[in-house]
C-alpha positions as semicolon CSV with decimal commas, in nm:
position;residue;x (nm);y (nm);z (nm)
1;M;2,591;-0,077;-2,733
2;F;2,451;0,140;-2,453
3;K;2,119;-0,049;-2,465
4;N;2,306;-0,352;-2,333
5;E;2,441;-0,145;-2,043
6;L;2,086;0,010;-1,990
7;A;1,949;-0,338;-1,956
8;L;2,205;-0,424;-1,686
9;I;2,132;-0,103;-1,497
10;A;1,762;-0,172;-1,514
11;D;1,811;-0,518;-1,382
12;A;2,026;-0,404;-1,108
13;H;1,752;-0,163;-1,000
14;Q;1,475;-0,411;-1,045
15;C;1,320;-0,201;-1,316
16;T;1,123;-0,405;-1,575
17;L;0,967;-0,129;-1,786
18;Y;1,185;0,115;-1,979
19;G;1,255;0,241;-2,323
20;I;1,409;0,496;-2,556
21;A;1,205;0,804;-2,676
22;D;1,252;1,005;-2,995
23;L;1,245;1,367;-2,861
24;E;1,364;1,536;-3,179
25;G;1,257;1,909;-3,170
26;I;1,079;1,883;-2,837
27;P;1,323;2,003;-2,559
28;T;1,368;2,375;-2,552
29;G;1,611;2,619;-2,379
30;D;1,899;2,465;-2,202
31;L;1,777;2,110;-2,288
32;A;1,742;2,179;-2,672
33;G;2,048;1,959;-2,753
34;F;1,887;1,645;-2,623
35;H;1,709;1,450;-2,889
36;R;1,656;1,120;-2,703
37;G;1,511;1,016;-2,372
38;V;1,561;0,713;-2,162
39;A;1,224;0,667;-1,992
40;F;1,142;0,419;-1,717
41;V;0,892;0,350;-1,444
42;F;0,883;0,176;-1,108
43;Q;0,562;0,013;-0,988
44;M;0,410;0,145;-0,671
45;E;0,295;-0,115;-0,419
46;S;-0,063;-0,213;-0,503
47;W;-0,190;-0,241;-0,147
48;V;-0,070;0,116;-0,071
49;M;-0,225;0,261;-0,392
50;D;-0,558;0,086;-0,331
51;Q;-0,596;0,283;0,000
52;L;-0,605;0,620;-0,169
53;S;-0,980;0,653;-0,238
54;Q;-1,003;0,928;0,029
55;G;-0,662;1,083;-0,040
56;P;-0,298;1,019;0,058
57;T;-0,197;0,811;0,348
58;D;0,114;0,781;0,577
59;A;0,202;0,462;0,391
60;Y;0,181;0,648;0,052
61;S;0,385;0,933;0,180
62;V;0,667;0,698;0,277
63;L;0,652;0,490;-0,036
64;Y;0,642;0,812;-0,249
65;K;0,974;0,926;-0,102
66;Q;1,139;0,578;-0,128
67;V;1,041;0,539;-0,489
68;N;1,164;0,886;-0,579
69;L;1,502;0,800;-0,432
70;R;1,509;0,476;-0,652
71;I;1,425;0,686;-0,958
72;D;1,697;0,938;-0,886
73;A;1,960;0,661;-0,812
74;M;1,877;0,484;-1,140
75;S;1,874;0,815;-1,340
76;H;2,218;0,912;-1,207
77;E;2,358;0,572;-1,295
78;I;2,222;0,601;-1,644
79;V;2,387;0,944;-1,682
80;R;2,721;0,811;-1,575
81;G;2,692;0,523;-1,825
82;L;2,612;0,763;-2,104
83;E;2,894;1,001;-2,009
84;R;3,136;0,707;-2,010
85;A;3,022;0,647;-2,373
86;G;3,118;1,003;-2,455
87;C;2,758;1,143;-2,470
88;N;2,587;1,426;-2,280
89;A;2,299;1,341;-2,053
90;F;2,077;1,523;-1,802
91;A;1,864;1,333;-1,534
92;L;1,524;1,497;-1,468
93;P;1,452;1,493;-1,095
94;A;1,182;1,254;-0,987
95;S;0,945;1,515;-0,840
96;V;1,052;1,878;-0,874
97;R;0,856;2,190;-0,986
98;S;1,117;2,413;-1,142
99;D;0,834;2,642;-1,257
100;P;0,591;2,662;-0,959
101;E;0,395;2,940;-1,105
102;N;0,286;2,720;-1,394
103;I;0,304;2,401;-1,186
104;R;0,561;2,239;-1,425
105;G;0,901;2,079;-1,413
106;D;1,188;2,126;-1,667
107;F;1,037;1,860;-1,906
108;Q;0,737;1,636;-1,875
109;H;0,823;1,271;-1,788
110;K;0,501;1,165;-1,952
111;T;0,614;1,296;-2,295
112;A;0,924;1,077;-2,283
113;A;0,731;0,783;-2,148
114;T;0,467;0,787;-2,420
115;R;0,728;0,835;-2,686
116;A;0,926;0,544;-2,546
117;G;0,610;0,324;-2,575
118;L;0,560;0,276;-2,198
119;G;0,206;0,390;-2,187
120;W;-0,047;0,659;-2,270
121;V;-0,178;0,960;-2,086
122;G;-0,521;0,883;-1,928
123;R;-0,807;1,103;-1,856
124;N;-0,654;1,154;-1,514
125;C;-0,362;1,332;-1,700
126;Q;-0,116;1,063;-1,581
127;L;0,080;0,801;-1,758
128;V;-0,125;0,468;-1,775
129;T;0,067;0,152;-1,838
130;K;-0,099;-0,165;-1,962
131;K;0,044;-0,373;-1,680
132;W;0,012;-0,145;-1,376
133;G;-0,210;0,142;-1,491
134;P;-0,109;0,473;-1,339
135;W;0,008;0,304;-1,021
136;V;0,368;0,391;-1,116
137;R;0,625;0,671;-1,083
138;L;0,840;0,794;-1,377
139;G;1,202;0,855;-1,447
140;T;1,366;1,026;-1,748
141;V;1,722;1,087;-1,867
142;L;1,761;1,319;-2,157
143;T;2,064;1,259;-2,384
144;D;2,220;1,334;-2,719
145;A;2,325;0,976;-2,760
146;P;2,246;0,813;-3,103
147;L;2,013;0,557;-2,956
148;T;1,747;0,381;-3,171
149;P;1,405;0,479;-3,027
150;D;1,125;0,242;-2,942
151;R;0,781;0,270;-3,103
152;P;0,574;0,544;-2,935
153;I;0,221;0,505;-2,811
154;E;0,001;0,774;-2,979
155;K;-0,347;0,685;-2,882
156;S;-0,539;0,675;-2,556
157;L;-0,659;0,324;-2,458
158;C;-0,902;0,445;-2,183
159;G;-1,199;0,376;-2,409
160;K;-1,519;0,516;-2,258
161;C;-1,398;0,475;-1,894
162;D;-1,427;0,808;-1,700
163;Q;-1,402;0,678;-1,342
164;C;-1,110;0,904;-1,267
165;V;-1,303;1,203;-1,387
166;A;-1,600;1,109;-1,171
167;T;-1,392;1,058;-0,854
168;C;-1,180;1,381;-0,874
169;P;-1,292;1,588;-0,567
170;A;-1,162;1,908;-0,723
171;S;-1,359;1,854;-1,058
172;A;-1,021;1,920;-1,218
173;L;-1,041;1,666;-1,503
174;T;-1,208;1,755;-1,819
175;G;-1,267;1,402;-1,951
176;S;-1,102;1,471;-2,276
177;D;-0,903;1,213;-2,465
178;W;-0,531;1,243;-2,479
179;R;-0,336;1,257;-2,808
180;P;0,037;1,361;-2,869
181;G;0,087;1,736;-2,860
182;I;-0,245;1,814;-2,676
183;E;-0,198;2,090;-2,421
184;R;-0,230;1,991;-2,046
185;D;-0,508;2,244;-2,000
186;A;-0,723;2,043;-2,233
187;L;-0,709;1,745;-1,984
188;L;-0,659;1,904;-1,647
189;D;-0,722;2,228;-1,457
190;A;-0,382;2,213;-1,282
191;W;-0,461;2,508;-1,061
192;A;-0,782;2,356;-0,931
193;C;-0,607;2,031;-0,866
194;D;-0,317;2,202;-0,686
195;H;-0,552;2,421;-0,481
196;Y;-0,753;2,133;-0,354
197;K;-0,440;1,929;-0,264
198;K;-0,291;2,223;-0,072
199;T;-0,618;2,294;0,102
200;H;-0,702;1,936;0,206
201;F;-0,366;1,746;0,198
202;N;-0,102;2,002;0,283
203;H;0,050;1,788;0,549
204;Y;0,167;1,545;0,280
205;H;0,462;1,690;0,099
206;G;0,320;2,040;0,106
207;G;0,008;1,948;-0,074
208;H;0,176;1,783;-0,380
209;N;-0,001;1,449;-0,335
210;C;-0,357;1,324;-0,360
211;G;-0,395;1,002;-0,550
212;I;-0,775;0,978;-0,558
213;C;-0,805;0,969;-0,932
214;T;-0,505;0,728;-0,954
215;Q;-0,669;0,488;-0,719
216;A;-0,992;0,482;-0,918
217;C;-0,829;0,367;-1,250
218;P;-0,932;0,011;-1,349
219;H;-0,599;-0,051;-1,509
220;G;-0,441;-0,005;-1,157
221;Q;-0,721;-0,193;-0,979
222;K;-0,653;-0,507;-1,182
223;T;-0,321;-0,538;-1,007
224;V;-0,500;-0,585;-0,684
225;K;-0,731;-0,834;-0,825
226;A;-0,453;-1,033;-0,971
227;K;-0,306;-1,101;-0,621
């Protein structure tokens, strides 16, 4: 029954891409009791994302904050709905590094998103959706609710494209293909990426934003051409 309520919540927040992930056995520590994830994405404005070929802009900085607020608002409403149904739920923050030493959050949004069938992880180490490419931001609510999961995506659809790898100014992307369970380090040198952002773009959210490899993705670029 909650899937009906989820559809209403998504519609109210103008979210058109969401799904249920099977996370059995994946969360650890305090999150170990959650075996399902409600994953969703919000599209970022195409004209803003298309301006990131040289790095973040003022418009991107504003949009980033605005979409994070939308994600957190929808996440909290999903949590309230699950709790009313007698289930436990935990909303992952839209953009928080709970483990700054290892440059990680409590749980990877991308894991929930791929297992919910929303997209795959590209060579840029970001979620890539068929409709908007990586020009999205992700939200996740973990829960113990007995929800029927959607079909996961378990294969990269990047093909031979390596435009994101070629444009990364930090040379942080390895060019390897993603598959479920692959370690982040096989795709991305997170420390090289982080160092470059803090060195060159520290005035944007303390160096947490870049967007150059995101802008280069053809799956994102097609949203500009469609308009």
